N, C-alpha and C positions, 0 to 999 in steps of 0.2 A: 523284556530282554535287556540284559545289562550291556551297556556300551563298552567300548575299549577303555582300559584303565589309563591309556596314554593321553589324557585330556590336556588341553592347553593349561600351562601353569598360571597364566593370567586369570583364566576362568576359575581354576581351583582356588587361587588366593582370594579372588573377589567373592565368588559364591560362598566359599567357606566362611569368610568373615561375616557376610550378610546373614547367612543362615544361623551362625552362632549368636549374633547380636539380636536379630529379629525374633528368634524363637524364645529368647529370654524377655525381650521387650513385651511380647504378648502376654506375659504374666501381669502386666500393669493394667489397671482398670481402664485407662483412657484408650487403650488399644482395642478394647472389645468391639466397638461399633465397626471398626475396619477389619475385623477378623477374616471375613470372607475374602476380601481382596488380598490380605497378607497370606492367607492359606493358599490361594490360587498361585500367587507368585512363588511361594516356597515350594509348592508341589512342582511347579514348572522348572525351578532351578534343580530340584532333586532329580527330575526326569532327565534334564540335560546332562547331569553328571552320571546317569545310569543307576542311581540309587533307587531301590524298590519301595522304600517306606513312604507313606503319605500322611498328612495331618488329618485329624478327624473333622467331620463336617461342622461341628458346633464348638464355640469357644468354651462352653461349660465342659465339654468332653476333653478338650485340650488341657484345661486346668486340672481336671480330675486324674489325668494320666501322669503320675509323678515320675514315671520312667521314660516318658516320651523323648525328652531332649537327649538323654543318654542313649536311647535306641537310635536316634538320628546319628549321633556320633559314631556308634558301632557300625551302622550301615555305611557311613562315609569312610571308615577304615578300609572297607572292601574296595573303595574307589582309589584311595591313595593316601600317602602320608601328608602331602602338601595341603590338600583340602581339609584333612583332619586337624592338622596343626592350626590352620587359620579359622576353623570352626571353634576351636578352643580359644584362639586369640579374640574372636568376636564376642564369645561369651564372657571372657575375662574383661574385655573392654567395657561391656555393659556393667558388670559389678564394680569395676574400678571407678566408674562414673557415678553409680547410685549408692554405693556403700561407703561409709566413712573410712578414711585411710587407716584409722586406728583400730577398726574392727578386724576380726580374724579373716573374714571373707574379703574385705578390702585389701588387706596386706597380701593375702594369697593371690588375688587377682593381679595386683601390681607385680608381684614376683613372677607370675606366669608370663605376663606381657614382656618383662625384661628378658626372660629366658628365650622366648621365641624371637625377640629382636636380636639377641646374640646369635642364635642359630642361623637366621636369615639375613644377617647384616643390615638390619633396619636401624634407624636413628632413635635409640631409646630415649634420648633427651627430649626429642619432639613429642614422643608418646607421653612422657612424664608431664610435659607442659600441658597437653590436651586434658589429661585426667587429674591435674593437680587439685589438691584439696581446696575447698571453698569456691570452686568454679561456679556453683549454683547460688551463691549468696545473692540475696535480694531478688531472685527470679521466682515467679509463681505462675501457675496456670499455663496458658498457651505459650508464654515466653519461655518457661522452663522446658516444656516439651520440645519447642523449636530448637533451643540451644542443645538439649540432650542429643537429638537426632543429628543436628549439624556437626557436633563433635564426633559422633559415630562415623559420619561420612568423611570427616577429616582423617580419621584413623583408617577407614576403608581404603582411602587413596594411597596410604603409605606402602602397603605390601605390593601394590601394583607398580608404584613408582620405581621399585627396586627390581622389578622383573624385566626380562629381555623382551624386546619388540618381537611380535610373532606374525609373520607374513600370512599365515593361513588361519588366523583368527579374525573374524569379521564382526564388527560392531553394528548392531541393528539400530537404525535411526527411525523412530516411528512415533506417531501420535499415541497418547495413552487413553484417548477417548474411545468409546465404543463406536464402531465394531472393531477398530484396529487392534485393541488390546488382545482380542482373541486370535488375531492373524499370526502372532508370533509362532505359536506351536503348530499351526496347520499350514502356513504358507512360508513365512520368512525363514524359519529354522530348517524345515525340510528342503527348501530350495537351495539354501546355502550348503547344506551337507551334500546334496547331489552335485554341487559345483566344486566340491573339494574343500570347503571351509568349515570351521567350527564356529557356530554362532554364539554371540554374547549380547545381552542387552542390559541396560541400566535398571537398577531397582526402582520401582515406583516410589514416589515421595510419600512420606508419612504425614507431613504437614508442609508448610512453606519453608522448609529447611534450606540451609546452604548446601549445594551439591556440585557447584560448577567446577571446583578443583578436582573432585573425584571423577567427574565426567571427562575433564581434560586428561587425567592420567589414563583412564580407560581407552579413550580414543587414540592416544599417543602410543599405547602398547599393542594396539591392533594393527594389522597390515592393510585392512580394507574396511569399508563401510557400505552397508546396504540401506538406502533411504527410501521411504515411501512418501512420494510427493502428491498423493491423492488429496484433493481439497475436501475438507469436512462438508457434510451435507449442508446445502444452502449457501456455501461460500465459493468464491472463485480463486482464492489463494490457498496454498498449502499451509499447514501448521507452521507458525513462525519459529517455534523451537526447532523443528526439523530443519528449516533452512539454516538456522544458526549452527546447528551441529554438523550439517554438510560442510559449511565453511571451516569449522574446526577440523573436520576429517581431511579436507583438502590441504589445509595449512600444515597438517601433520605429515604430509607427503604420502598419504594412503590412497590406494585405489578406491574409486567411488562408483558404486552401482546405483542407478536410479530406477525406481519402478513406480507405477501409478495405475489407477483405475481409468477406464475411458471417461471422456467428458471434458468440458472446457475447464481450463485452469490457467491463471496468469502466473507465469514463472519468471524468476529473475533472468535478465538477459545473459548472465554468465553461464546459465545452464543450457542455453540454446546450442544445439549441435552435439551435445553429449549423448551417448547411447542411453536409451530409455526403454524399459520393458513394460508393456501393458499387460495387466492381469484382469480377469473377469470374474468377480464374485457371483454373478448371476449365471455363470456357465453351468451346464449340466455336469461338468467334470469337476466342479468345486467340492472340496478344496484339493483333493489328491492330484487330479489331473492338471490343475493349474500350477500346483507346486512343482510337479515334474517338468512342466513346460518352461516355467521361469528358471528352474535349475539348469535345464539344458542350455537355455540362452545365455545365462550367466557363465556357464562353463565355456561356451564358445567365445564370449567376450574376453574371458580370462586368458584363453589360449592365444588370441590375437594380440593381447597386450604383451 
């Protein structure tokens, strides 16, 4: 079922850019081992947007379908202009980074970036700085991949920075390890929608790229954050990145919702006394019933605030 076309502009800008960039990045050989993870994340973003297209199961099938990226763009047109424009922006950013500025594709990509910057009042000089020629001089191997993806994240943060803050968009703060990665689509996102929010989560890292600036922009353009403080198996403390992002969310002046699984966990003293919702993955009602229960509690907390 297609969702409403009135999606959060922050989500349209961010997911549009990432879909455009990553679907082109997957053409490179180094991305093949991670194709399954990329595909799952792309399909998840497409589902959040209400788009009905999905990526094929195998990387070879993806490479063989020469019309797939165009088909994704056509499907996004049904969602809205903003997400379509930033899908083009993401694809153009990829080719501006990997193609020589003197080539036809390189010039065309840079021209498209400039046009979209003009339409959305983005800082074109900063974009030119990120995609400037010779940025990859002396870089090879993993260092080259790291810098390529880091520059993509620098560019991904720009459209978000120029968007309005959205009170009803909620940033999901979660561990990316199993089993939490799978909880987004079955627990976090459904619960937030029941509570009246539109969920958004950061793209999983491709390597050890720089992403903090992009994360900062995402959190500061959302009005709330939902954080899972469950301790990973065998540990007594929550994921440290989750704690860090909760601090960023609080510093941004956002509403903070905390959830966790049952069990002992050592939490920072600053969290003591804050409302915290417990969910039960071993419940016979998992996941639908637990998502509904968490959603109802979050909605009541939101009303009282």
